[in-house]
C-alpha positions, -999 to +999 in steps of 0.1 A: +259+712+252+268+689+223+270+651+229+298+632+211+285+605+187+318+585+184+311+548+181+327+526+208+348+496+197+334+462+202+351+440+228+367+420+200+381+452+184+394+463+218+412+430+223+427+431+188+442+466+194+453+460+230+468+426+225+473+399+251+454+404+284+485+394+303+499+428+294+469+449+302+468+475+329+439+480+354+424+508+332+423+484+302+403+459+322+379+487+333+373+499+298+369+463+285+344+455+312+322+485+302+324+475+265+312+440+274+284+454+296+272+478+269+268+449+244+241+435+266+221+466+274+184+457+277+160+479+259+131+494+278+098+475+278+074+486+251+042+504+261+009+486+257+000+487+220+036+492+208+049+469+181+077+447+192+110+449+172+120+417+153+142+393+172+179+393+162+199+361+158+229+357+181+262+368+168+284+339+156+309+329+182+291+349+210+286+318+231+248+320+228+244+287+210+264+254+211+291+252+184+296+219+167 
């Protein structure tokens, strides 16, 4: 069985396409929730002796760091 490799939109892209949240239906909130959760998927722990991947800086505007 072949698995689809279509990239999911980011939460920001989803909001841009679907407009104001006041007009969303329940299914829109469900999809958006999964997109947000998938952005923060934790990678499995490396095995002993594995090299750790380099750390990534937080995305601008992600709320990870205070904005002045």
